[in-house]
N, C-alpha and C positions, 0 to 999 in steps of 0.2 A: 385513808382520810379520804372522801370524796373530794373531786375536784368540784369547785364552785364556778358557776356562771350567771349571769345577769342580763335578760334581753329587754330591751326597751323600745316602745312603739314612736312613732311619729305624731306629730299634730291630727288632735282629731280621733286618733287610734286610742287601742287598748289593748290588753293582752291577749285578745281573741283575734287580733288582727291580721289578715294576710297568712304569712307562713310562720308567725312567731308560735301558733299552739303547736304546730306539726315541729318545728326545730325543739321546741320546750321537749316533746315526748323522745323526740330522737335522742337528744342529749343525754335525756334521763336513762334511757334505755341503754346508753353508754357509762353509766356511773355517776353523771354529773348530779349534783344538786344545783337546782335551777331556779331563780328567783325572777318573775316577770310581773311586774308589778302594773294595774291600770292606775296609768297618773290622771290627774284632774285636769279639768279644759284649759289650754292653753293655746291661746292663738297666734303668736307672732316670737320671733327671735328674741325681743326682750324680755319675755316671758320665761324664758331656760330657767332664770333664779327662782321661779315658783315650784317646778320641778325638783330641782337640786334641793331645796329646802325639806321637800316630801320626802326625798329619799335620805335626807339626814335623819330624818325624823323617824322613817320607817324600818332603816336598814340598821341592824345591831352593829355594835362597834367591829364584832368579831366576824361581819361578813363583808367588810370593805377592801379585803385584800382577795382579788377574784383572780382565776385561771381564765378565766372567757368574760370577755363583754360582747356584747352585738347590740348595734342601734341601727333602727331604720329612720332614714331623713332626719327629723330634730331627734330622733332617739341618737345617732350618731352624735350631734353635735351635743347632745346632754353627755354624753361619754368625756368627751374633750373636757366639758366644763367641770366633769366631776374630777378628772384627772388634772385640774389645773389647781385644785384642792391640795394640801399636805395629807388626808386622810384616807385617800382611795388609791389603790395600785390593782396593776391586770398584769399578765404576763403576754396576754394576747387582745387586742381590742381591733374588732369590724366593724366598719361603719358601712353602713348599705345607703347608697344615694343620700349620704349626709352631705353637711356644708360648714364651711370656716367663714364663709365672707355672708353678712346679712343678706336676706332675700324679702322684700326685691331689690335692695340697692345694688347687691352682688356686684361691687365695684373691684373685679379681679387683679386688676392693675396697680391697686392702691396696696402695698405691702403692710400697712399698719392696721394690724389685727384689732379686734375690739379688745377691751379691756378686761373682759370677761375669759379670754383665752390666754394662759401663761403658756407660752410655746416652753420655755426650758422648765417649768414642773411638769407637763404632759409628757415631753420625753423621759424626763427621770422617773415618771410613776409608771411606764408602759414598758414592757422589752419588746412589743413588736405590735406595729401596724397592719392592717390590710383596710385598703380603700375598694369599695366595689361602685363601680357607675355604668350608665348605658350612655349611648351616643345619641338618644333620642329623650331624654328626662325632659317632662315640660314645664318643670318648676325652678330651673334654673341649678337644679343637685348634679349635672352632668359630669363629665370628665374633666373640666375646667377646674371644677372645686376641688376633685380628686386628686389630680397633679398637683393643684395647690398645696393641699393637706401633704402629699407625698416628698414634694420637695421641702415643707419645712418641718415635717416631723419624721420623715425617714417612711420605711415599710415597703409594700407592695403596692401596686394601683393594677386591679383588674377592671378593665372596660369591656362590656359585653355588647352586640348590636341587636337594637331594637326591643329592649326590655322594659322601656319607659322607665316607670318610678319602682318598680320591682312590688307592685301591688298599689291599686288605686282604682277607688271607686270611682273616681271622674273619668277615667280612660277605661273603665270595667274591665279592670284586670285583676283578676282574684288573686292569684299568686298563690295559692294554697300550700306549695311545697317548693322548696329551694334547693334542690340536690348539692350544686356547686357551693352555696353556703355553707352546707352541714360537712362537706369534704374541708373545706378551710377551718373550720371550728375543730376538725378532728386533728390537724396538724399539730404535731409534738412541738412544743414551743417549750424549750429549755430558760430556767432560771438564770439569773447572772448577766451576761453581756448582752446588750442590746442586739439584735440582728436583724436582717431583712429575709420576710420569708421566698422562698423559690418562686420564680414567675410560672405564672398559671396560663 
């Protein structure tokens, strides 16, 4: 049986944004069945429920148990929202420049998470997490957000230098390929007990 992967873009993006088409093709070449939807316009953190409902409506129940989920920016936060439900599970979730605290509020010293995130359910529904961040993200999606997610969800935090938002029209950052991300996607995550990925 083919392994199943889902790729989610960020705000204002689509399935053709930045490295998503390249990653989709690369994973398919390795035998994955990859779903990379273009979601409707979503302008803020509070609108994530709109995306959740779209995915619930378009993703067959048999496709809610994934081997891999990858999300860029708000797409990473979307994965956490899906895993807060009882009907989505994944072996390995990778969030690229994601966030768990609302932006622009971003009160990282406030440990009360928005009610849309159920930390216990997220941990239960995912075997392993990887959080990828840059030290110069322009939209408060930097390593502080990644460290907050790592502390509360476990997993591995990868901090890269000078990579911005890993794809941004505003920063003139096309980011058509992402070899490190592909390498992390290919790690063998076993089912069963939760584990942390090796440091990169």
